[in-house]
C-alpha positions in Angstrom: -10.3 -3.1 18.8 -7.9 -4.3 16.2 -4.8 -6.2 17.1 -1.4 -6.1 15.5 0.5 -9.1 16.6 4.3 -8.6 16.4 6.4 -11.7 16.5 10.0 -10.8 17.4 12.8 -11.4 19.9 13.2 -7.6 20.4 10.2 -6.2 22.3 11.4 -2.6 21.9 10.2 -2.7 18.3 6.6 -2.7 19.6 7.0 1.0 20.4 8.2 1.7 16.9 5.1 0.1 15.3 2.8 1.9 17.8 4.6 5.2 17.0 4.1 4.8 13.3 0.4 3.9 13.8 -0.1 6.9 16.0 1.7 9.2 13.5 -1.1 8.2 11.1 -3.8 8.9 13.7 -4.5 5.3 14.3 -5.1 4.8 18.1 -7.7 2.0 18.3 -5.1 -0.7 17.7 -3.4 -2.8 20.3 0.1 -3.9 19.5 0.9 -7.2 21.2 4.4 -8.7 21.4 4.5 -12.5 21.2 6.9 -15.3 20.7 6.3 -17.9 18.0 5.4 -20.5 20.6 2.7 -18.3 22.1 0.7 -17.6 19.0 -1.2 -20.8 18.2 -4.3 -19.8 20.3 -4.6 -16.7 18.1 -4.5 -18.6 14.8 -7.5 -17.7 12.8 -8.5 -14.8 14.9 -10.4 -12.0 13.1 -9.4 -8.4 13.4 -5.7 -9.2 13.6 -2.7 -8.8 11.4 0.7 -10.3 12.1 3.9 -8.5 11.7 6.6 -11.2 11.3 10.0 -10.2 12.5 11.0 -13.8 11.8 10.3 -16.0 8.8 6.7 -15.6 7.8 4.5 -18.7 8.4 2.2 -19.0 5.5 0.1 -21.6 7.3 -0.9 -19.1 10.0 -4.5 -18.1 9.4 -4.2 -14.3 9.6 -3.0 -11.6 7.2 0.7 -11.1 7.7 3.5 -8.8 6.7 7.3 -9.2 6.8 8.3 -6.6 9.4 12.1 -6.6 9.2 11.7 -3.1 7.8 10.9 -1.9 11.3 14.3 -3.2 12.4 16.6 -2.2 9.5 14.6 -0.1 7.1 14.5 3.6 6.4 11.9 5.9 7.9 10.2 6.0 4.5 10.0 2.2 4.3 8.7 2.0 7.8 6.0 4.5 7.0 5.1 2.7 3.8 4.8 -0.6 5.6 2.6 1.0 8.3 0.3 2.3 5.6 0.1 -1.2 4.1 -0.8 -2.6 7.5 -3.5 0.0 8.0 -5.0 -0.6 4.6 -5.2 -4.4 5.4 -6.8 -3.6 8.8 -9.4 -1.4 7.1 -10.1 -4.2 4.5 -10.8 -6.9 7.1 -12.1 -4.9 10.0 -15.3 -6.3 11.6 -16.7 -4.2 14.4 
């Protein structure tokens, strides 16, 4: 299973990311909500992308996306970001 780690202070956005993934027929993904202080044990984990609802930490060893679009973006921008996330997941997926 692939993990999308969402870093935010608004856990309701987790549902939005899941909804967009499901709308593109992606169901084998777990969306986890985490606070910045809780992510260090996941640093370097394979099969994970991070959606940063905060400032992106370039030192964190996992592919990441700036996710503010899920908070303030149009439906079109949310769908486009979701497609970028899925493309990255497919690129790095290791069963």
